[in-house]
N, C-alpha and C positions, 0 to 999 in steps of 0.2 A: 264285693270283691275285697280281697285282703289288701291292706295298706302296704305300701313298700317300706323298707327300713328307713329309708331317709325322710319318710313322714312321721316316724314315731320314734327316731332316735333321741329327739328333744321335745320338751313340753310345748313350745310355742309353735303354733301353726303358721306356715310362711307360704307364699306364692310367688312364683317368678317365671322366667322363661329360660328354658335349658337346652342344651344340645345333648344327645344320647349317643352319639358316635362321631367318627371323622368327617362325615358328610358336613357337619357343622351347622345343620339346619335347627334353628331355636323354635320351640313350641312351648305351650303352657305346662307348668310343672309345680306340682305340690310337694312341699318338704317341710322342714321344721327348723327352728333356731333355738339354742340353749337358753334357759332362764337367765334372767339378768342378775348376774352376780354382784357382790358387794363393790367390786371395782369397775362394773361394767356400765355402759349406756347404750340404751335402746332407742332407735330413733326411726321415724316413718321416713322412707326414701321418696323424695320428690323428683330429683333429677339424677340421671347417671350418664356420664360420657361415654362414648364408644372409642376404644383406643386401638389403634392398629394391632398390638398385641392380643386384643381379644380374638381378632380374625386368625391369628396364628394358632392361638391355643384351641378355638373351637375345632380346626382341622388337625390339631396334634403335630404341626409342623416343626415343633421344637422337641417333641418325643417325650413330653413330661406332663400331658394332660390326663385328668381324671375324670372319666364320665360317670354320670351326667355332670356337666358343666354349667353352672349359672354364672356367666361373665360379669365383668363391670368392676372397675377400681378407680373410678373418678365419680364418688358417691356424695350427694349433698341432700340433706333432709332436716327435720325438726325432731328434737328431743321428745320421747314419749315417757321415758321412765330412766331413773338413775339409781345405782346401786348405793348402799349406805355410807361408803368410803369415797364416793365420787365428789371431787371438789372442783373440778376444771369447769363443768357445764351444769345447767339445770334443766328442768323440764321446761319445753318452749324455746329453747335455744336453737339457733341454726348451726349445724356442725357438718363437717365432712370427714369422710374416710377415704384415704387413697390407696396406694399399692400395698401397704403392709397392715397386718392386724396382729402381729406377734414377733418378739424376738428374745434373746436369751436374757437381756438387760444386765448382763454381768462381764461380757468380753470387752477388749479394749474398744472395738468399735462401737459397742451400745454405750460404754461409759462416757465415750466422747461425742455422743449425740450423732453417731453415724449407723443408726440400726439397719439401714439398708445394705450395709457390708457385713452384718453379723452372720456367721456360718449358719446359724439355726433360724434365720429370719423366716417369718411365715406369711406368706402371700394372701391377698384378700379373697382370691378364689382358686380352686383346683389344686389345693395343697392339703396337708394333713395338719389339724389344729392338735393342741395339747392333748385333748381327750380322745384322740385317735379318729375322729370323725373328719369328712371332708369340708373345707370351707367353700363357702357359696357367696358370689358377689352381689352386685348392686342392681342387677336386672330383675329386681324383687321388691317387694312391698315394704319390707323392714329389714333392718340390720341390728346385731348386737355386737358390740366390740369393747374391749378394755379401753379405759379412758385415755390411757398413754398413747392410744393410736388413733384417738378421736380429736379432730382439729376444730378450733373455734372459728366458725365462717362469720367474717366481717359483716355488719348490718348492711353496709351500703355497697357490698358486692353481689350482683345479681346471682341467683342460684344456678342460672343455666351456664355460668362460667366454671362448671364442674371440671373441665379439661385442665384447669390450673393444677389439679391435683396430681397430674401424671406430666402432661406436656409442658405445664408452667414450671414446675420444680425441676424436670429434667433439663431445662435450658437455664433457668436462674442458678442453679447450684454450681455448675462449672463456671460460668461467668463469675460469681463470686470467689470460688475456690482458687481459680488460677489467676486471679487479678486482673481479670478482663471487665472489671466493673468501674474504671476510673474515667472521670470525664476528659475527654479530648483523644483517647485512645482510638485507633483505627481498627475496627472489629469486622470480620468477615462471617457471614452465615451461608452455608452450602446448603442448598435445598429450601424451597418455599412451601412447605405443607404444614401440617399440624405442629410440628416442633419448630420449624424454621420460622414460622410467623411469630412464635412466642419469643423465640430468641432476638428477633428484630425488635420487638415491642420493649422487651426487658433492656436490651443493650441501649437503645435510645433513650429510655428512662433514666439509665446511668449517666448519660450525657455523652456516650460514645457517637463516633462517626462510623456509618454502618454501611458495607458493601455486602449485597446480595449476590451470590454466585449460584447460577442456575444453567441448566441445559436448555432453558426454553426462553426465547425472547417474549414470549407471550406473558411472561411474569414480570416483566419490567415495569410497566404501568402500575400494577397492583403494588409492587415492592416499594416504588418511589412516591407516587401519588397518594396511595391509600395508607401504606404502613410507615412512610416517612423515612425510607432508606435513602441515604445519600448518594449512592452509586449502584451500578448493577454491572455484572460481567458474565458473559457466556463462557461457560467452563471450557467448551471445546473449540473456542475462537483463539488460536495460537498467537495471533497478534495482540488481542486484549490482554491475554494472561502475561505475554512478554512485557507489555507496558506497565502491567501492575507490579513487576517484579520488586520484591522488599518494600511493600507499602503497608502491609497489615501487621499489627501487634499481636493478633490471635485470631483464631477461626474456630467456629463451632460448626461441625460437620453433622448434620442431621439426616444424611441420606442413608437409607437401608438397603440400597442396590449396590452391585459392584460399580466401582468408579475409580479412575486414577488418582493416587495421592500425590505424585511428584509435582504436578501443577500447583497444588496447593501449598506444598512446602515451599516451593520457589517464590510465591507471593507474600510469604511472611518475611518480616525483617529479622535481622539477627536477634537472637533470644526470643523469637516468636513461638507461640503454642498453637498446636493443632489439636483439638479435643473432639473426639468422636463421641457422639451421643446416639447415632443411627446403629443399627446392628445388621451389617450385610450378612446373608447367609453363608457366604464363602469367604475364604481368606483373601485379604487384600494385599497387593504387592507393595513392600515398603522398601523405596530407596534409601540407603543409608547416607551416601554422600551429601544431599541437601540437609540432612541433620548436622553431620560433622562440620560443614563448611559454614554455618551460622549459629552453632550453638542452640539448634532449636529442639523443641520438645514435642513429642506425641503422646498423647495421653487419652484417658476415657472417663466417662462418668456416668452413673446411673441414679436417677431420682434424687432424693435428699433425706436426711434424718428428720425426725418429727419437729425438732426445734426450728431447723431451717425451713420446714415446709410451712410452718406458721409464720415464720418471719417473712416468707414469699407472699402468702395470703395477705398479711397486714400490708406490705409494700405494694401489691396489686391494688388493693382497696384505696390506699392513699394516693396512687398515681393514676387510678382509674385504668388499669391495665386488665383487658378482657379477651378471651380468645374469641376468634370469629366462628361463630357456630351455626349448624342448622338443626333446629329442635324439631324432632320428628315423634310420632306416636309409637307406643310399643309394638303394635301390630304390623309396623312398617320396618321392624328390625331386620329382617331377612333381606329386604331390598336394599336397606342401608349397607348391609355386610357386603352385598353384591356390589354396589356402587364403590364402597370403599376399597374393594380389592381392584377397581379400575382407577383409584384415586380421584374418583368424581365427587369430590365433596370440598368446600371452601369454609372453613379448613377441618373443622370437627362436627361429627354428629352428636346430638345429646338426645337422650330418650327423656320424653315427659312422663315420668313413671307416676307422679302423683294424679294427674288427670286422665291418663290414658290405659294404665295397667288395671285390667279388669279381671278378677278371679272368676274361675269357672263356677 
């Protein structure tokens, strides 16, 4: 049988699991990786987190998927080869690759360590690389990436904490940028899922008082007893929301479904900041008067640049901050996706690539 183009377009044989169409069903997939260039790092993948965006991409729900798709942008492994000019890591080091594998490195965003906002940034999977080939992600046995987009993985950080590379930096970055990282501040976290539980952990590590805001009373014990939140609000309980008026300095909103914004603005203090990190599929209604009456700010944030992501990993290692994960085998991935679509995970799935990915 003749080999397909993705098996021969590069010299290094690779194996992973891919979806071929919008059904999003993953199955074994032979493909290839580029040779390790002078600035490249090749590494054996050991763990890869399953991000909710993987589910969206598998089904082309954002209308930008390129099939076949090998998902995965929370990737951790061990270096097996480095190019002649690589200085950051060496063979045998633990490393990670997150959401980005390329950017122009010249624009204002790139020169200010904000590669995620580069107009030409290249995603870790289902985008077009500089050589015109499609990028493939971490549901695979090996990766090759430019050293600028390779992160040093702290020795004392467990590798199954791979979701730090997306869920971690997505919540760490806005807390830092918007000044919501000061001890004693009152910070709200809307939603207690993959993003939300990381926001709670980082805010607590910064010394903040944390209020979890959720639609489900069933999350209260988890929020307070296990994650250390200071208080808990039911978002649709008008009495609770009224009592909380003007009590929070900032809110990290992690919810990706439609939900009302007005109650959140009302519980912010004057000069408070509401930061969106979830991505609802439909526009949200934004009431202007609550913004005007308290000089409040509503903003957004997505992941972080390479410098800040390394800073986040080092901070997480120092403060023993790890995501709560369920480690699963590669052949469980389609069941995991089905469960993820029903929010049936606490709080992130992680694929044990190193032990369970078996080539045909």
